[in-house]
C-alpha positions as CSV (number, residue, x, y, z in Angstrom):
1,P,27.0,96.1,-82.6
2,S,31.1,95.5,-82.7
3,L,33.5,93.4,-80.6
4,L,35.1,96.8,-79.3
5,L,31.7,97.9,-78.0
6,A,30.3,95.2,-76.5
7,S,34.1,94.5,-74.7
8,G,34.4,98.0,-73.5
9,V,30.6,97.8,-72.2
10,G,31.1,94.6,-70.3
11,L,35.0,96.0,-69.1
12,F,32.7,98.7,-67.7
13,F,30.0,96.7,-66.1
14,L,32.7,94.3,-64.4
15,A,35.0,97.5,-62.6
16,S,31.9,99.3,-61.8
17,A,30.7,95.9,-60.0
18,A,33.9,95.8,-58.6
19,Y,34.0,99.0,-57.2
20,V,30.7,99.0,-55.7
21,L,31.3,95.2,-53.7
22,T,34.8,96.4,-52.5
23,R,34.1,100.4,-52.1
24,P,34.3,101.0,-47.5
25,S,31.2,100.4,-45.5
26,P,28.2,102.1,-47.3
27,Q,25.0,101.2,-44.6
28,P,26.4,103.8,-42.4
29,L,25.9,106.4,-45.1
30,D,22.6,104.3,-46.7
31,S,20.8,104.0,-43.3
32,E,21.8,107.3,-42.3
33,T,19.9,109.5,-45.2
34,K,17.3,107.0,-44.7
35,T,16.4,108.2,-41.1
36,R,16.7,111.7,-42.1
37,A,14.4,111.5,-45.1
38,E,12.1,109.9,-42.7
39,R,12.6,112.7,-40.1
40,D,12.0,115.6,-42.3
41,D,8.6,113.8,-44.2
42,P,6.2,114.9,-42.4
43,A,4.0,112.1,-42.7
44,A,6.2,109.6,-41.2
45,G,5.2,110.1,-37.7
46,V,1.9,108.9,-38.8
């Protein structure tokens, strides 16, 4: 509704996007959690 609120939300979005794009190596963590979930899932081996 207000310009100040809109600019604050936009700034937060840009900051979070920059953090996600620049954080170091998210792939190993994602693959590790995926393989752990598949190993713990009893239906994964069917």
